[in-house]
C-alpha positions as CSV (number, residue, x, y, z in Angstrom):
1,M,-40.1,76.3,-34.6
2,V,-37.7,78.1,-32.8
3,R,-35.5,80.6,-35.0
4,I,-32.0,81.0,-33.7
5,G,-29.5,83.4,-33.8
6,V,-26.0,82.8,-32.3
7,I,-23.6,84.8,-31.4
8,G,-20.0,83.8,-31.0
9,C,-18.7,81.0,-32.5
10,G,-15.4,80.0,-31.1
11,Y,-15.1,76.9,-28.5
12,W,-18.9,76.9,-27.2
13,G,-20.4,78.8,-30.1
14,P,-20.4,75.3,-32.9
15,N,-21.6,73.2,-30.1
16,H,-25.1,75.5,-29.8
17,I,-25.4,75.7,-33.1
18,R,-25.3,71.7,-33.4
19,I,-27.4,70.8,-30.5
20,F,-30.1,73.3,-32.1
21,N,-29.9,71.8,-35.0
22,Q,-30.5,68.1,-33.4
23,L,-33.3,69.2,-31.7
24,P,-37.3,69.0,-33.7
25,N,-38.2,72.5,-32.8
26,S,-35.1,74.8,-33.2
27,K,-32.6,75.4,-35.9
28,V,-30.0,77.7,-36.4
29,I,-30.7,79.9,-39.2
30,I,-27.4,82.6,-38.6
31,C,-24.3,83.3,-36.6
32,A,-22.2,85.8,-36.0
33,D,-18.3,86.3,-34.8
34,I,-15.8,88.6,-35.6
35,S,-13.1,85.9,-37.0
36,E,-13.8,85.3,-40.7
37,D,-11.7,82.3,-40.2
38,R,-14.6,80.6,-37.5
39,L,-17.1,81.9,-39.9
40,N,-15.5,80.0,-42.9
41,S,-15.6,76.5,-40.6
42,I,-19.1,77.1,-39.2
43,K,-20.2,77.4,-43.4
44,N,-18.2,74.3,-44.1
45,I,-19.6,72.1,-41.4
46,F,-23.3,73.8,-41.5
47,H,-23.8,74.9,-44.8
48,T,-27.5,76.0,-44.5
49,I,-26.6,78.5,-41.8
50,E,-26.0,82.4,-43.1
51,V,-22.7,83.8,-41.1
52,T,-22.0,87.7,-40.5
53,K,-19.4,89.7,-39.1
54,N,-22.1,92.1,-37.5
55,Y,-23.9,90.5,-34.5
56,K,-26.7,93.4,-35.0
57,E,-27.6,91.5,-37.9
58,I,-29.0,88.9,-35.9
59,L,-31.1,91.4,-33.7
60,K,-33.0,93.1,-36.5
61,R,-34.4,90.1,-38.0
62,N,-37.4,89.6,-37.4
63,D,-37.3,86.0,-38.5
64,I,-35.0,85.3,-35.7
65,D,-37.0,84.1,-32.2
66,A,-34.2,83.8,-30.0
67,V,-30.2,84.3,-29.6
68,C,-27.6,82.4,-28.0
69,I,-24.7,84.0,-26.7
70,A,-21.1,81.9,-26.6
71,T,-18.8,85.2,-26.4
72,P,-16.2,85.8,-23.9
73,T,-17.7,86.7,-20.2
74,N,-17.2,90.5,-20.5
75,S,-19.5,90.7,-23.1
76,H,-22.1,89.1,-21.4
77,Y,-24.2,91.8,-19.8
78,S,-23.9,94.3,-23.0
79,L,-25.2,91.6,-25.3
80,T,-27.9,90.2,-23.4
81,K,-29.1,93.7,-22.7
82,E,-29.0,94.6,-26.2
83,V,-30.9,90.9,-26.7
84,L,-33.8,91.7,-24.4
85,E,-34.4,95.1,-25.2
86,N,-34.9,93.7,-28.7
87,K,-37.5,91.6,-28.0
88,K,-35.9,88.2,-28.6
89,H,-35.5,85.1,-26.3
90,V,-31.8,85.0,-25.1
91,L,-29.5,81.9,-23.6
92,C,-26.5,83.1,-22.6
93,E,-23.9,81.1,-21.2
94,K,-22.7,81.6,-17.8
95,P,-21.8,83.7,-16.0
96,L,-25.0,86.3,-17.1
97,A,-22.7,89.0,-15.8
98,L,-20.0,90.0,-13.8
99,K,-21.8,92.3,-11.0
100,I,-25.2,91.3,-9.5
101,E,-26.3,94.4,-10.3
102,E,-26.3,94.0,-14.0
103,C,-28.3,90.5,-13.7
104,E,-30.8,92.5,-11.8
105,E,-31.1,94.7,-14.5
106,L,-31.1,92.2,-16.7
107,K,-33.7,90.4,-15.0
108,V,-36.1,93.8,-15.0
109,I,-35.7,94.0,-18.9
110,S,-36.7,90.7,-19.4
111,Q,-39.7,90.8,-17.1
112,K,-41.0,94.0,-18.7
113,N,-40.6,92.6,-22.1
114,K,-42.0,89.0,-21.4
């Protein structure tokens, strides 16, 4: 079972949560968003998922194997880098970053951390 944390519960985040929870070998454990309204909406739909306004809570948890990033594009690079540095698998919405150099750096970090 792959245990997933989702960062970003706006337009696409709830779709990612729904799909991951429909797959037989994955389960969303926790999601993060800065909007209290979005977190409340997630809790109303997905009763067992924990919610937080601080995405760093997802990164420090040992029971999270992978993180899905569904945030605005300008945050993709920094969040993906932080997830990889915490040695978690990551699925980031496209584009991965705004500069090719950032994508190359993320590739190096991911290879280093396997």
